[in-house]
Steps between C-alpha positions, in 0.01 A plus 500: 500500500834367614610180333652335807355329802252728675381451856238741630632448852876524482756512783795671327735691732818697455830372642735718706876494480532248783262262313194554721162568341364853529164647402481704178589863559239751378556872449209735548455830322417829673163661434674782316581253222133457409514806277592510216350174381629236445745527790870453431568195707857367539563149364394240751278737702139417568225759518322317783315500723299815425372498860839648597404829342402769742238673278192291421402759237822441309466123538147509348633727222764235414236222497272700267786518250434135422172341385469118524189326368397140440233373264203339672561173317864489617403586853227228508748251365770586756255488793355169383846352522556664841171382647516142372870420540569271796776731620687794348496545126687733268555593141572773252298738288494699177540875556459787255656833593449856385728729695423450869167324428500122517221264394506132596332327210533136602650274765639150465601219729775251415573150633603549863525335837287653775496498876315684776757778495704461181479431128773414254513538125775301327729603218353223283151636543610844382680358196195291408281813517734696282529221244123459485463871437755497221337198335170690499672799339447713814747731669625446856570872536303697753469238772616748765250408771605263784213408733451255782271435791561481874228243540310597820777726634520879460584659168839673523843499336725294722877518491499180295251655253725802455798276441297324231418832335878575486549163318271620225723791401518385133272773364435868560218443747299242692151529642439289810179402678454307824148392578321247726177309549344801677526705177765728652781609275804723477661623180835652415710592194875471479733652239844359441648728238617760426469544880381262772192612693160365602165620636295287736126508604374612163121491453385219266187578296279230348369593156148367441435293188143472373378295203316670215178320591519613864602852398193524280278379788650754737461780239130415458449515878675833520294648222179390679588584861750784491363831377714812459359786713495859379807696592435718804574871471579725791 
């Protein structure tokens, strides 16, 4: 998590030699760069959008390289904030990683100002969170998820969202989720070093969590109602 002012809807632009503002310049990789994995992306290049690839088979192959899951409790928590916030809402989340598999274990919201189409998290709110964690003897490492809602608009990564992702280049990777009140969502992962690349439109799997009591009830029902049939031979 970056320890400076974070706005989930930024308006940063580049400046040309004559002083006029220009849009950020993105470089796209050819499909041939998909293999070997990970692709060798030049510094400053972005591996987006994957829809530019001509072969859908190869695009799906790239997506399957990554596995992104979220615990049921974290998903419920995030969507409660989304459904009950008066406008947009955003926050961060704890992520554990094993290779190209990512598990979102928890999500948090910090003090923020919200509007119908924006939300803002201040630098002071981030510092307070970090200090509270340290006082409790907890680590602030692993908060590599940045999430926010689009209220009742579509779920997509806007140009401003992508600029915000670039502002989080203080770690090796960032997971990002955009969702809305219709339960739509999009997910992407971005890597910043040793090379800069990102993959968009990754599937997000919700991992069910069942209490021991409920699990015992379900197991009893299964034992009573589900009978294993003899194996058929041909």
